[in-house]
C-alpha positions in Angstrom: 1.0 -14.0 -100.7 -2.5 -15.3 -101.6 -2.8 -14.3 -105.2 -4.1 -16.3 -108.2 -4.5 -15.2 -111.8 -5.7 -16.6 -115.1 -8.3 -16.2 -117.7 -12.0 -16.9 -117.0 -12.5 -18.3 -120.4 -9.6 -20.7 -120.1 -10.3 -22.1 -116.6 -11.7 -25.6 -116.6 -15.2 -25.2 -115.2 -16.6 -28.4 -116.6 -18.7 -26.4 -119.1 -20.5 -24.4 -116.3 -18.7 -21.0 -116.8 -18.6 -20.5 -113.0 -14.9 -19.9 -112.2 -15.4 -18.8 -108.6 -17.6 -20.7 -106.1 -18.2 -24.0 -104.4 -18.1 -26.6 -107.2 -15.5 -29.4 -107.4 -14.1 -27.6 -110.5 -13.1 -24.7 -108.3 -11.4 -27.0 -105.8 -9.4 -29.1 -108.2 -5.8 -28.1 -108.6 -5.9 -25.6 -105.8 -7.2 -27.5 -102.8 -10.1 -26.7 -100.6 -8.5 -23.4 -99.4 -7.9 -22.0 -102.9 -9.0 -18.4 -103.4 -11.6 -19.2 -106.1 -13.2 -21.9 -103.9 -15.7 -21.6 -101.0 -17.3 -24.5 -99.3 -21.0 -24.8 -100.4 -22.2 -24.2 -96.9 -19.8 -21.3 -96.1 -21.1 -17.9 -95.4 -19.7 -14.6 -96.5 -20.6 -10.9 -96.0 -19.9 -7.4 -97.2 -20.4 -8.2 -101.0 -19.3 -5.3 -103.2 -19.2 -5.1 -107.0 -17.6 -2.3 -109.0 -17.7 -1.7 -112.8 -15.1 0.9 -113.7 -14.1 2.3 -117.1 -10.5 3.5 -116.9 -8.9 5.9 -119.3 -5.2 5.3 -120.2 -3.1 6.8 -117.4 -5.9 7.0 -114.9 -4.0 8.5 -111.9 -6.4 7.4 -109.2 -5.5 3.7 -110.0 -1.9 4.3 -109.1 -2.6 5.3 -105.5 -1.9 2.6 -102.9 -5.2 1.2 -101.8 -6.0 0.3 -98.1 -5.0 -3.2 -96.9 -7.3 -5.8 -98.3 -9.9 -7.6 -96.3 -11.5 -10.9 -97.4 -11.1 -11.7 -101.1 -11.0 -9.4 -104.1 -11.4 -10.4 -107.8 -10.6 -8.1 -110.7 -11.6 -9.1 -114.2 -10.7 -7.3 -117.5 -14.1 -7.0 -119.2 -13.0 -5.4 -122.5 -10.6 -6.6 -125.2 -7.8 -4.2 -126.1 -7.1 -2.6 -122.7 -4.2 -3.2 -120.4 -4.3 -3.1 -116.6 -1.2 -3.6 -114.5 -1.7 -4.4 -110.8 1.0 -4.8 -108.1 0.7 -6.4 -104.6 2.8 -6.0 -101.5 2.6 -6.7 -97.8 4.0 -3.2 -97.0 2.4 0.0 -98.3 5.8 1.4 -99.4 6.2 -1.3 -102.1 9.9 -1.5 -101.4 10.4 -5.3 -101.5 8.4 -8.5 -102.2 6.2 -6.9 -104.9 4.2 -9.2 -107.1 2.9 -7.9 -110.4 0.1 -9.1 -112.7 -1.0 -7.8 -116.0 -4.6 -8.1 -117.4 -4.5 -7.9 -121.2 -7.1 -10.2 -122.7 -10.8 -10.2 -122.2 -11.5 -12.4 -119.1 -8.0 -12.1 -117.6 -8.4 -12.0 -113.8 -6.5 -11.7 -110.6 -7.9 -12.7 -107.2 -6.2 -12.0 -103.9 -6.7 -12.5 -100.2 -6.3 -10.6 -97.0 -3.6 -8.3 -95.7 -2.2 -7.1 -99.0 -1.8 -3.6 -100.4 -2.3 -3.0 -104.1 -2.0 -0.3 -106.7 -2.5 -0.3 -110.5 -1.5 1.3 -113.7 -3.8 1.7 -116.8 -1.6 1.3 -119.9 -4.5 1.0 -122.3 -8.1 2.2 -121.8 -10.1 -0.7 -120.2 -13.1 -1.8 -118.2 -12.5 -3.6 -115.0 -15.2 -5.5 -113.0 -14.2 -5.9 -109.3 -16.0 -8.1 -106.8 -15.1 -8.1 -103.1 -16.5 -10.3 -100.3 -15.4 -11.4 -96.9 -15.8 -15.2 -96.1 -16.9 -16.0 -92.6 -14.3 -18.2 -91.0 -15.5 -21.5 -89.7 -14.2 -22.8 -86.3 -12.2 -25.5 -88.1 -10.7 -23.2 -90.7 
């Protein structure tokens, strides 16, 4: 499954702060097809950005979300919260489930296409979510 996680403040960005994009820093260690990397000349569409303050136990988060398109990035934007997120190729979440936990300010998870996801808020938190769809090049 195409999933990557880490902490935005701990990613080596060569002192730029940009942890998703087209720079060499995004390509290193992940290859040109890494989720955080897009070629400088690549196109994308359908940009969406969400800022959501979740209360502990927010029930809507636990619902299985529609299958993913493009790439989605979630970042914990508030110290002290705790956000659990699960990914699976089937919407029943019966096998092959991958779990990630966002606990520290800047913790992130980014994922690609064709995944279902659901979450659990174990501590009130603010999550910033960015979604975009890269345009596939003929040689991709």
